[in-house]
C-alpha positions in Angstrom: 0.0 0.0 0.0 1.4 3.3 -1.0 1.5 6.4 1.1 -1.1 8.0 -1.2 -3.5 5.0 -0.7 -2.9 5.3 3.1 -3.7 9.0 3.0 -6.9 8.3 0.9 -7.9 5.6 3.4 -7.3 8.0 6.3 -9.4 10.7 4.6 -12.1 8.2 4.0 -12.0 7.1 7.7 -12.3 10.8 8.8 -15.3 11.4 6.5 -17.0 8.2 7.7 -16.4 9.2 11.3 -17.9 12.7 10.7 -20.9 11.1 9.1 -21.4 8.7 12.0 -21.2 11.7 14.4 -23.8 13.5 12.4 -26.1 10.5 12.4 -25.7 10.1 16.1 -26.7 13.8 16.6 -29.7 13.2 14.4 -30.7 10.2 16.6 -30.2 12.3 19.7 -32.4 15.1 18.3 -35.1 12.6 17.4 -35.0 11.1 20.8 -35.3 14.4 22.5 -38.0 15.8 20.4 -40.7 13.2 20.6 -41.4 9.5 20.9 -43.8 7.8 18.6 -43.9 4.6 16.5 -42.8 6.4 13.3 -39.8 7.9 15.1 -38.9 4.5 16.5 -38.6 3.1 12.9 -36.4 6.0 11.9 -34.3 5.6 15.0 -33.9 1.9 14.3 -32.9 2.6 10.7 -30.4 5.3 11.8 -28.9 3.0 14.4 -28.4 0.3 11.8 -26.6 2.9 9.6 -24.4 4.0 12.5 -23.5 0.4 13.4 -22.7 -0.3 9.7 -20.5 2.7 9.5 -18.7 1.8 12.7 -18.1 -1.7 11.3 -16.8 -0.2 8.1 -14.4 2.1 10.1 -13.2 -0.9 12.2 -12.5 -3.0 9.1 -10.7 -0.2 7.3 -8.7 0.6 10.5 -7.8 -3.0 10.8 -6.7 -3.1 7.2 -4.6 0.0 7.6 -2.9 -1.5 10.7 -2.4 -4.8 8.9 -0.7 -3.0 5.9 1.5 -0.9 8.3 2.6 -4.1 10.1 3.5 -5.8 6.9 
């Protein structure tokens, strides 16, 4: 893996992290505003997106570490 690829991966990780934080804020706002069945579906969907992004970040982080160790 070249330095440019590592930099691109790090930039991607930063963007994903920022997106996850924004989604978490959206979830927090929804939770604070009101509770109803429609919002519970939205929250569940947003939580799935957040967990998917976190899994992606973990995999990319592991890959970067693996490449660095090699």
